[in-house]
N, C-alpha and C positions, 0 to 999 in steps of 0.2 A: 722389311717385307716378310721375313720368316716369322716374326712375332705375330704379325697380322694374320698370316695363314694359320698359325697354330691356334690363335684365338678363335678364328672362324670354325676350325674343326672341333675344338672343345665345346663351343656353343652348340654346334649341331649335335654332338654326342649327348650333351646335357638334355637337349630337347627330346632325343630318342629315348633316353633313360627315363625322362619324366612321363612320356607317353606309355612306355612299358609298365612303369609303376602304376599309372592310372588304370591301365587295363587289368593288371593283376590284383589290385586291391579294391578298386571301386566297382568293378563290373563282374563280381563273382556270381555265378549262376547256381541257384538251389531250386530244383523243381518242387512245385507245390504238391504234386501227385506223382505216383510211381511211373517211371518210364520203362517200357518193355521193348527189348530188342528181339525181333522175330527173324531169326536167321535160318534155322534148320527145321526139318519136318515138312517141307513143301512137297506137294505132288505136282510134277511138271510134265507138260505135254509139248513136244516139239514136232509140229506137223502131225504125224500119226504115231510117233514114238512116245511111250509113257515111261516116267521114272518116278520112283517113290523116295520119300525121306531125303530130299535134296537140300543141300545147304546153299543159300544164295551166294555167299562169299566164296564158295567152291563150285560154282556152276560149271566151270571149265572141265571138271572131272567127267560130267556126263556128255560133254561134247567130244571127249576122247580125241583131241587133236583136230577135229573138224571145225569149220568156221560157219557162223550164221550167214545166210545169204539174204539178199533183198527179197522180200515177199514171204519169208518164213513166218509161220504163225506159232506163237507160244502161249501156253496157258499155265498159270501158277495158282494153285489152290491150297488153302490151309484153314483149319478151324481156329478161330480166334480164341485166345485164352479166356477161361471163365473162372468164377469163384473169387474174383478180385474186387477191390473197392471200386465202386462206380466213380467216374470222373466227369466233370462238366465238359460239354462240347468235345467229345472224344474225336480223335483224328489220327491218321497215319501219315508219316513222312516217308516218301519214297522218291528216289532219283532215277528217272528213266534215261535210257541212253540210245538215241537214234531209233526210237520205235514209237508207234502209237500206244495209247494206253486206254483200256476200258476196265472199270472196277465194278464188282458186283458183291452184294451181300445176299447170300443164297442165290436167287435168280433175279434180284432187283438191281438194276444199274444205278450206281450212286456217283459215278465220275467217268468222264471221257476226255481225251486229249489228242489233238492232231489228226483226227480221222479225215477231216477235210483236206489237210495238207498232204496226206498220203495219196488221196484220190487224185489230187492235182499234180502229183509228182514233185512236190516241193521238198526242200531240205528240212528234215526233222532232226533237231539237235538234242542236247541233254537238257534236263529240266528237273528241278525239285518240285514235288507236288505235295500239297497239304490236302489229304483226302478226308473229308468229314464223314463220320460214322453215325448211324442212328444210336440213340441212347441205349437201346436193347441190342447191343452188338455181341455180347459175350456168348460164346459157344456156337456162334453161327459161322457158316462157311464164307470165307472171303476169297474171291477169285479175281485175278488180273489176266486180261487178254492183251497180247501185244502182237503187232505186225511189224516186222523188221523193215526199216526204211533205208539202211545202208549195209553194204557187205561188211562182215566182221564187226557188227555193231558193238558187241561186248562179249567178254568171256567170264566175267564175274559181275555181281551186283552187290550194292551195299545193303545190309540188313534193313528191314522196315522197322521204324520206331513207332510205338503205340503209346499214346498218352493224351492228356488234354491238349487242345490246340495251342493254347498259350505256352505250355511247357515245351511242346514239340518245336514251336517256332523259336523259343528262347534257346533251346539246345542247339539248333542249327546255327544261330548267331554266336552262341558261346564257343562252339567248336571252331569257329572261323573268325574269332575276334581279331587276331593278329592280321589276317588277310583284309578284313573290313577296315581296320584302322589304317593299315598301310595304303589301301586303295583310296580311301577318303583323303588321306594326307597327300598322296600323289596328285589327286584330282584338284584339290583346293590349291595346293602349291603351284601346280602347272597353270591353272587358269589365272590365279592372282598375279603370278610373275609374267605371264604372257601379256596381261593388260599393262603391266609396268613397262616391260620391254618394248611393247608396241608404241608406247608414249615417247620413248627415247630413240626408237629406231631411225626416224627421219634425220636426226642430227648426229647419231653415233653409229657408224657402220659396224663396229665390232659387236654391237648388241645383237646382231643377227644370229650369232652362235648361241647366245643365251635364249633367244626366242625359240630356236629349234629345240633346245633342251627343255623349255617349258611345254612345247607341244608334245615332245616325247613323254614327258611326265603324265600329261593328260591321256595320251594313248596307252601308256602302261596301266594307268588306273582302270580304263575301260577293259583292257585285256585281262588284268588280274581278277577283277570282279566277275567278269563274264566266264572266265575259265573255270571258276569254282561255282558258277551258277548263283552268285550272290547279288548280281545286278538286279534281278527280278524282285528282290526284297525291297528295293527302292523304286524301281520302274519296271513293272511287269511287262515282259514281252516274250513272245514265242520265238523271236529272232535272236535270242541271247547267244546261242552258239555261233550264229553267223557273225555277230559282233566279235565274238572271241577270235574266230579265224581271220576276220577282216583286219582287226587290230594287230594280231600276231604276225601276219604276213608283212605288216608295215614296219616291224621292229628292225629288221636288217637294213632296209633303206635309210631309216632314221639314224642308225649307228654309223653308216657310211657318211651321211651328211654331217653328223656331229664331228666325226674324226676329221673331215675335210676342213671344218672351221677351226679345229684345235691344232692340227699338225702343220708342220712345214714340209709339205710333200714335194719331193724332188721329181718323181716321175708322175706328173699330174695326169697326163693322158691315159696312162695305164690304170691309174687309180680311178679316174672318172669313168673309164670303160667298165671296170669291175662294178662300180656303183650303179651304172646304167643297166648293166646286165641283171643285177639284183632287183632293181626297180622294174625292169621289163618282165622278169619272172613273176613278180607280184601282180603286175597288171594282167599278165597272161592268166593267172589263176582267177582273177576277178572276171575276166572275159569268159573263161570256160564255165564259171559258175552261173553268172547272171545272163549270159546269152545262149550258151550251149547246154546248160543244165547239167554240167559235169561238176558235181558238188565239191565245195572247198575241201572237205575231208579227204577226197580221193587224191588230190594233188599235194597232200601233206608231205610226202617224201621229197618233193622239189624244195619245199621250205627247209627241210632238214639239211639237204645238201648245201643250199645257199647259206644257211646259218653256220654250219661247220666251217665253210670257207671264209665267211666273214669273221668268225672267231679267230681263225688263223691270222688274218690280216691285222685285226686289232691287237692280237698278242705280239705280232712283229713290231708294231709301232710302240707298244707299251714297253717292251724289253729294250728297244732302241732308246726310248726316252730315259729309262733308268740308267743306261750306260752312258749316254752322251749328255743328258740333261739339256736337251735342245729345245724345250718348250717352256713357257712361263709357268709359275706356280699355279695360276688359275687353270691352265690347260692340264697340268699334271693331276690336279684334283678331279677334273672332269674325266680324264682317262681312267683314273683309279675307280671311279664310280661305274664307268662303262664296263671295265674289265670285270669288276665284281659281279655286275649283272650278267655279263656273258658267261662267267664261270657257273653262275646259278642256272643259266639256261642249258649249259652242257650237262650239268648234274640232272636237270629235268629230262633231258633227252636220254641219258643213261637209265634213269628210273623208268622212263617210258618203255625202253627196250626190256628192262628187267621185268616190268609188269607182264610182258608176254610170256615170261617164264614163271609167273606167279610167285615172285619173290615177296615175302611178307613185308609190311610196313613201307612199301614203295610210295604209297600215297602220302604218308606222313613225311617221308624224306623229301618228296617233291614239294610239298606245301612249305616246309621249313626252308628249303633251299631257295625257292622262288621268293618267298616273303623276305628272307634275309637279303637276297640280291637286290630286290626292288628298294628295300629300306636303305641299304648302303648307298645305292645310286642316288636316291632323293636326298640323303644326308650330304653326299658330296656336292650335289647341285646347290643345296642350301648353303653349304660352306663357301662354294664358289660365288654365290650371290652376295654373301656377307663380305667376302674379300673384294668383290667388284664394287660394292657400295662404299666400303672404306676407302678404296683407291679413288673412286669417283669424288668422294667428299674431299679427300686431300687435294686432288687436282683442282676441284672447284675453289677451294680456299687459296691455292697457289695462283689460280687464274684471277681471282678477285683481288689478291694482293698486287699482282702485276698490273692489273687494270687500274687499280687505285694509284699505283706509282706513275702510270702513264698519264693519268688524267687529273692528278692532284698537285697543287702548288706545294713545294717543299717547305716554305716558311709558314704559311697560314693553314695548310691542309684543306684549303678551299679548292674547288674545281679550277683548273688552269685554262690557258688560252685554247689548247687542243680540245678540251671538253666543251668550252664555249663555242668554238667553231662548229663542232658537231651539232650542238643544239641549234645554232643559227641555220645550218643546212637543213635540219629537220623542219624548221619553221617554213621553209620554202615549199614543202610538200603539202601543206595545209592551206585552207582558205580563211581561217579564223583570224580575227584582229589580235594584236598583241602590242606591248609597249616595251621599248628598250631604254634603259637608263644608263647613261655614261657618267662615271664618277671618277674624279681625279683628286688625289690628296694635294693640299697646299703646303709648300715649304718643306718637303721631304729632304731636299738637298741641303737646306740650311741646318736642319736638325742633324743630319749626318756630319756636316762640317763643324758644327759648334759642339755637339754632345757625343759624337762618335757613331759608328755604324750600328752598334748594339742598341743605342737609343732609337735610331732610325728603324731598325727591325722591330723594336717593341712598339713604335708608333704604327707600323703597318699591321702588326698582329692585333693591337688593341682596336684599331679601326675595323679590321675584318670581323671581329666579334660584334661590334656595333652594327655593321652592315647586315650581317646574317640575322641578327636579332630583329632588326627593323623590317626586313623584307622576307624572312623565311616562310611566313604563312602564305604568301602570295607568289613569290618569285624565286628565280634561280639566280644565285650570286656566284661570281667568278672573279679571280684576279688575273687580268690579262696582260699586265706589265709591271714595272717596278712600282709605280704609284697610280696605276690605272686599274679601275674595277668596272665590272659590267653587271647589270641586273636585267633579267628578262622576266616580264610579267605577262602571263597568258590572259588573265581575265581581271581587268580593273578599269575604273573610270579615271579621268584626269584628276578629279578631286581626291580619289583614293591614293593615287601616286604621289600627289603633293603632300597628302597627310603622312604617308610613309617617309618621305624625304624630310618632312618637318620633325617626325619622331627621331630620325637619325641625327639631325642637327641638334636636337634637344639633348640627346644622349651624349654627344660630343661636348656640349656646353657643361654638362654635369661633370664629365671627366676633366675639363679645363679648370673647373672650380676646385676639384679635389687635388689634381696633379698640375700645378701651375708653372712647372719649369719651362714649358713652351705651350703655345696655343695650337689646338687641333681644329682644322676646318677642311671642307671639301668644296669643290665646284661640281655642280651636277647639271645635266641636261637630259631631257627625255623626248622621245618621239613615238607616235603610234603608227602602225602600218597604214591606217586609212589616210594618213597625212601625205603619203607618197603616191605617185601614180599607180593605178591598178596594175598588178603583176610585177611590181618592183621587188627585187630580191631583198632578203633580210639585211644584207650588208649596207644597202642604201638607207634603210631605216636607221641602222647603227651610225652611219655617217651623219645623218641629220641630227641625231641625238648628240653626237660628238661635237658638231658645230655649235650647238646650243650650249654645251658644256664649256667650250672654249670662250664663247661670248660671255658667259657668266663669270668665268675665271678672269677675263680681261677687266670686267667691271669691278670685281672684287679687288683686283690689284690697284685699280685706279682709286677706289674708295679707301682701301686699307693700306696701301703702300706695298711696294714689291719687296723691299729689302728686309723689313723686320716683322711684318705681319704675315701669318701663315694661313 
């Protein structure tokens, strides 16, 4: 078991290393034209207050500890750089944060976003915008007007990137390659294995835990991509930030559910109560947003409290598992992945707090932490699935072996009486016609007495091969006693059955000519279902075939002699 677990982990790590190598070597970005970062030199107006030479990444300095409020109006103006090489399809890349956006070149509007949402009081989230510029943009004044949709919408902004639209889009993708790769892997893995586990769920109850893990992977993929506003690169939607919060608030209930399937929980009532409270908080946040218009971002502190408590619960179980080793290797792998993700979430929370103190590189720290946590989690899930598949394969082989032992004749390896009885029972469930052939070896006792039991066993084995060869294309063959055999044919006419019996007798005659120490022969009798009264069970058809076999056997003994001819 330890070797299988190690192999699963190594395979998962190799996949992760291959993906990282592919990203770093095959997806290198080189812009065709110069990209310009426009960060400082902005003229900013907040309501009626004006500020000059403002740096977007240090916007918090002009706020001086104050926070933006809902309804605040902001204007950002700058003269676009001139004297540079013209680029095809010039565009700006800008990420708005909980505000409307209107863009102007001189006094001509070139872009607008979410004005209708603000008028209707809807939630306006974060969004990347590709703002197309006119060809003759150089040296002209560029203005952005924003109306704040959420309290404390932002205190810093990312610099605007100027270049050709293709280069600008490529830069956004290149800067977030690791996030995109992890998100796509999470989504594909989650959906693929969800389909697999749903197929096995009706027959394997323990698969429910794996199913929850697959759903969690898909949920993480949606959250990760929407958190960095990358989902709109694939499916554009102005609800991206709502998807972010919706999926993020589901993370803690998912973790409680997964731990429930993994752990041996002693105080189940207390644990279930904690899980239900967490789920209730999530449902409450949805109700407040969609019914009472108290936006998801407003209730974010509730999530932080629930998440920290959930992290403490998970840490308790993980530490206990390490000390007591009270769960399976599969559960330990899953717990390791969950804890790695939980640690990444705590780092994310710390970075979120540090961002309020304008600590540099907090964005990079958060991105690396979250990406690593999600990747470790999905790798652990993949390792667990590999371990589960290898265990399931071994169990299936063991089950097949035991089944074969239960239903196979030890001497001939043909199906035995138990298997034949099951087939006969199954015939009673249908209405189709069928034929049963009863076969009995002649003179087995004489062979045993004269030549020994080894010769008798060889007689049985040789005949079993002839029987299977003669009937295998059409029928089911079984050894039901010492010298008794049975053939069930689902679709055949009387002539075809007689032809198969004749083929069997011819093969025995060939063996008699080659190995002449004793003669091999059989008595046969067959009967069709339609020969019995309607509704008769299969054993009555078998009895009729048996009677005909014994009648034939009696005639053979009369004609050939009982003592010496077989």
